[in-house]
PAROZA-742408 format. One record per residue: x, y, z of N, C-alpha, C, O in turn. Coordinates in steps of 0.05 Angstrom, whole numbers, plus 5000, padded with zeros to 4 digits. Layout:
<rs>
XYZXYZXYZXYZ
...
</rs>
This chain:
<rs>
509252544364508752234352505652324339504252494350
505252224321502552314319500652054318501451824313
498052114323496651794324494551814291493552024284
494251584276491951614256489551644265488651484282
488051854255484851914255483351814239483051924218
482051594244480151404221477351594230475151514222
477451814244474851864244472251744263470551854277
472751464258470451304271470351294303468551184317
472351404311473351314343474051624366475851744355
473551694381474251854395475051754420473951564431
477651924432479051774451477851984479477252224481
477751774495476451954527477552094537479952044536
476852374553477452594556478252544580476552394592
480552624597480852544625479652704639479152934630
479052634660477752784681478252714711478752474717
477952894730478952954760477952714772475552664770
479952544786476952364803475752534824476452774826
473552404844472852464862473352454885473752214887
473752554913474552474927474852254943476852194957
471852094937471451774944472751554929473351334938
473151674902474951454872478151484888479551304898
478451724887481351774897482051624920484251514926
480051624932480351404968480951124964482450984978
479151054937478850774943481250624924481750384926
482850854900484250764884486450754903488050564904
486651004922489650954936489550764956491450624964
486750764967486650534990488350154981489849994992
487150164962487649844943491049924927491949704926
492150024921494750114914496250034941497849854944
495050304969496650174988496949955005498849905019
494649825002493949565013495749364997496249175011
496749334973496849124958500249234963501349114981
501549414952504149474956504649354977505649124979
503749595006504849475031506049245037508449205044
503649065034502648815041504848675043506248575062
504948705007507348494983510548585000512048405007
511248865006513948915024513848855049516048865061
511748795065511248605089512648385081515048355085
510548195065512147925052515547945054516847785068
516348115042519548055035521048205057523448155059
520048355074521548415101521148135117523148025127
518147985119519847735136520247515119520347295130
520447535103522347315083525447275082526847085077
526047565089528947625093529847525125531947415129
528247575142528247435167528547155162529947025178
527247035140527846785146529746685134529946445138
531746825114534246775103536446825124538446685125
535847085146538247145164538846935178541246865181
535946755192536546575207538146355198539646225213
537746295167539245995153542246135144543345985127
543646345148545646425140545546485117547746445107
543746585100543646645071543346935065541247025056
546147105072546147255075545347505048544547745050
545847405031545747585003542847444993542547514970
541547344998538847284993537247415026535047295025
537247475035535747655060536247975045534348115036
538448035045538648235026537648385008536648605012
538048244981536248214966533048234974531948454972
531748034983529048135001528548415011526948585003
530348435029530448745037530048955027528649135035
531748935003532149174975529049164969527849374973
527548914958525348844955522649054978520849214972
523348974996521349065016521749395016520049565019
524549425011524449745013522749924994521450134998
523149734968522949904938519049874940517350044933
518649654950514749734942513949854964511649944962
515249914992514650155013515550334997513150364991
516550474986516950724977515150714946514250934937
514750504932512350504908508550464926506750474909
508050434943506750444963505750894969503851044968
508950884977508051244982507351384950505251504947
508651374937507651414909505151374897503651534885
504951154901501951124892499151224908497051234897
499551274930498051344954498151664938496251764926
500851794942501252064944499852164921498152334922
500852024892501052144861499152034848497752184834
498551684848497651564832499951424816499451244800
502051494821503551394803506251294807507451414824
507751064793510450934804511650924780510550774763
514351084772516550984764516050684769514850534784
518550674738520050384745522150434744523650474725
522550414774525650474785526450324809525550384831
527950124805529749934831531250144852531450114876
532150384834534050574853533350724881532850964883
533450514903531250624926533050954938532151104955
535250974925536651234932534751424917533651604931
534351404892532451564878529251544893527751734895
528851374900525251354912525451504938523751674944
527651434957527851614974527951864971526452014984
529351924958529752264952527052384947526252594957
525152204924522652304910520252334933518652524935
520652104949518552094972518452234989516252324997
521552345006522752455030520452745025518552765041
520652925007518853195019516153145017514953355014
514152895017511052835014510352905044508553045051
511852795058510252755079513152755106515052605103
512952945130514952945147516052755165518052815177
515152545169515252215178516752065157517351835164
517852185127518452035108521352225105522752115088
522352415114525352595116526452465121528252425104
526552285148528952235170529451865148531451735151
527351775132528751415128530351485102530851615082
530751235125534851125114536451285110537251335087
537151395133539551575140541151545127541251295125
543951695107545951765103547051925108548651985091
546952055130548852225129551852195146553852325147
550851925160553851835176555051695157554251635134
557651615169559151475146558051165148557951015128
557051095177556350855182553750795167553250595154
552051025170548351015152549250955116548150795100
551551135113552151065084552650835076551650755055
554250685090556250405085553950185079553950045059
551550175105549850005101547350055080546249875067
546550325078545250465054546250315030544950155017
549150415023549650285003550949885002552049774982
550549795024550049585017547649445005547749264987
544749585020542749525011541949574988539949464979
542949714978541549924953543349754928542449754905
545649624935547949504917546249184918547049034900
544749104932543448784942541348734915541148514904
540148934906538948924881540048664852539048474839
542748834854544048654825547148424839548348214835
547048614852549848434867549148144893550247934900
547148274899547048034919545547784902545147554910
544747894876543547594860545947494836545847284824
547847694834549247614804551847654818553347674799
553147664836556247764840556247634865554647644883
558647514861560147224879561547424909561547404933
562447564894563347834913561847974928563348084944
558948054935558548124960557447884973556247674969
558548094998558248025031556948155039556448385031
555748045062554648155088554848045107556147845103
554348065123555047945156552647975174551348175175
552247805185548947715198547947985222545648025229
550148135232549948385241549048615226547348785231
550848595198549248945176547248815169546049005159
545448565164542848465163541248635178539648815171
542148535205539748575224540048905226537949035229
541649005225541449305222540449365201539549595202
540149255182538949375160536149295162534149415154
536449065175532948965173531049255191528949365183
532449305213531349485232531149765214529149905218
533049835197532650015185529350095164527650275165
529749865145528249735134524449705144522549735129
524349645168522449625184520949965202518750015210
523150085201523450365209522350475177519850485175
523450535160520850605138518450485139516450625139
518450205142515150145141512850305159510550345152
514650425189512650535206512550735191510350765181
514550955182514651225168512951115151511251115169
511851015134511150985110508050965115506351075102
507750795138504750695147503851055155502051165144
505351155172503851415184503851605164502151775169
505251645142504851785125502351825097501552035085
501651495093499951465078497751455093495651505083
497951415119494751465136493651745137491251805139
495651905137495552145139493252295118491352455119
495052095093494952185064492052145056490452335051
491351805056488451735056486551975079484652115071
487351985100485952025119484852305098482452375097
486452415087486352725077483552675054482152875048
483052455045481052365013478052335035476052295021
477752355057474752335071474052535073475052745082
472052455063469352765070468452705096468252905110
467952475108466352365132467152095140468051925125
466852075156467251725164470551645170472851745166
469751455180472951345187474351195162473351095142
476251205170478350995152478850805155479050715178
479450635133478450265146482150235155484250355150
480950005169484449985185486249885148485649755128
488950055158491149965142491749595156490649425170
493649665142496249355141497949465160498849685157
498449335178500049395202502749345189503149175172
504949565202507449435200508849205202508849165226
510348975189511548865204512748745237512648965248
513548605253515148635274517748405277517848165270
519248515286521048325298520948085309520848085333
521047775293520747565310518747425298518747175300
516747545283514347375270515347215245516547265225
513846925260515446715239513946795210512747005204
514446555195513546635163513346365148515346235150
511746295138512546025126513146045094511746165078
515145915090516345925070516545685053515845485067
517245605027518245375021520545245022522445365013
521044975031522444785041525744915027526344965004
527044925046530444955042531644825010533544695019
531744804990533844604974535844604979536644794992
537544414972539644484970541844564962542544514940
543644754981544444994966546944884962548645064964
548044654956550544604932549144654901550344664879
546444674906545444764876544544964871542445024881
545945114855545345394843542345444834540845614844
541845264813538845274803536945294823535345474823
537145024850534644974863534245234881532045344885
536945334890536945524905535645864887534146024898
536345884866535146054848531246064843529546234840
531445694845529045654835527145794859525345954856
528145664882526245744912526546064915524446184919
528446174915527946444915525346584897523446734903
526346464870522846534859520446454862518646494846
520246304886517946114888517446284920515146284926
519146404938519246634948518046824944516246874961
518447034917517447234907515147184892513247334894
515047014880512147024875509446984897507147074896
510946794920509246694939508347084954506247144966
510147244950509347544962507747634938505947804941
508147564922506047784901503547664901501547794894
503347364908501347214902498947444931496947584927
500447364961499547494971498047794977495947864989
500547964959500148154958497348234936496148454937
496948074922494248074896492248044914490348204913
492147854932490547714950489247934970486847934970
490148094984490148284993488948524971486848644973
490248534957488748824929485148674928482948764934
486148404920482648384904480848374934478548414929
481348334960479848434981480348694987478748785003
481848814980481249134985479449184958477749334966
479149124930477049174912475149064925473449244929
474148814936471348844949469949024963467449064965
472449184976471649325001470749554986468649674986
473649584968471149874952468449954948466950134955
468149664929465549724911462949644941460549634938
464149604964461749594969462049854990459749954994
463549965001463950225003462550444991461250615002
463250414952461950574933459050534936457650734936
457450254938455950234948453850374957452050484945
454650334990454250365006453550745009451650835022
456150924990455851164994454251334974453451564974
453751074950452051224922448051164947446051294944
448450964966445350934976444551244994442351364996
447551305006447551485032446351715016444051795021
447851834994447452014978443951904961443652144954
443051864957440151714956438251804966436151904955
438951774991436751835016437652125018435552245022
439952345018440052495025438652675010437452865019
438952584979437352704961433952684960432552864951
433352494968430652454972428552624996426152694993
430152655019430252865033430253145033428553275046
432053245019432453445003430953564987430353804987
430253334968427553434949424453374966422553364950
424053344983421753305003422353585015420253655026
423553715017423553925035424253935056423954145069
425753695067426953695098429453775105431153675090
430453955125432454135121434353955140433353895161
436253905136437953705153440653905157441754045140
441453885189443353955191445053875192444853635196
447853955190450753905175450753625194450353445179
451053535221451253335237448653125221449452895216
447053155216444852905204445652915180444452725171
446853005163448652955142449952725138449452515125
452752835158454752745162454152445174455452245167
452452445189451852195199450952025176452251815173
448852085159447351925137449651785113449651565104
451952105107453552005094455751805098457051695080
455851785126458051545144456951395144458151175144
454751405143454250975153454650755128454350745104
455650595151457050405128455750145138457149945143
452650165142451449865154449449865132447950055129
449349615116447549575094444649525106442749535090
444349475129440949395135439649775146437649905142
441649815156441050095173440950325133439050485130
442050315122441250475102439250355083438350505066
438450115084435249995069433950105086432050195073
433750155105430650205123431450475130430250555150
433150655119433450955115430951015089428751125087
432850845072432150925039428450885041426951045031
427450625057424750605058423650715062421450715049
424350955089422651105101423551395092422051585097
425151425084425651825070423751875052423352105042
421951585045419551795033417451895050416352105042
416851795069415051835076414751985106412752095115
416651955115417552105152416252455149415752575128
416152515167415652685166417752915177417153155178
420052815184422152925197424652795191424752555184
426552925193429652745196429852635225430452395227
429352765247428252725270427152425272427952255287
425152405254423652095259424351965244423451745240
426452075226428351815204430251735222431851565215
</rs>
């Protein structure tokens, strides 16, 4: 496909992200998709407790899909528009050792439960013949929780690899069996439209919570960026003044995340006679 070139504009040239930029982007993506997946997983427990099996199965599928999307965005910066959890599992398995055993399918019972979960994306919503028991849902929910824990481990290791110094901010925790979740009031189950609207409201609530987590991550990322720029400026002043810094001193200044300390170092960097004095 050819684009018309008017000669008036130039397309931006792609450039590689710095490690700090890659970390900020990957962590924002992880926080959003992982927290969203957690909400769907918790919502499935609500449905299971009320005997609404197809609804629970659908939310478990959505949780699984989002956990895999978190992996893809952290490791590659891209996620396909796919709802096929089998393809997503196969695509992410080589990315980290902990992901290789996610959602086992080698044994007949494993494959049966996986197929039940995979079918939930369409059949649990639109097919009246879709059937799933409470025991099957419990087993599926435990397997999706295992995916959550594997994904958190894999993404935590990848995010740590982007760090030049300092420590990784605490990641969202995996959900836990038995935790409560606040959901809209249960509608009249004899009214299909009311049930569909109720389910849509839960999906919307999950997305809003994920977006809130994303915004919080964005704000945190902006603060980190300011702190890193201030630390680099301090190091630049000291080096231009001819002060020799050890590797440990460089790391300590670069890793500092306390605004007051950075401001104090910045003010004193112009006049101290040694780094030790700073």
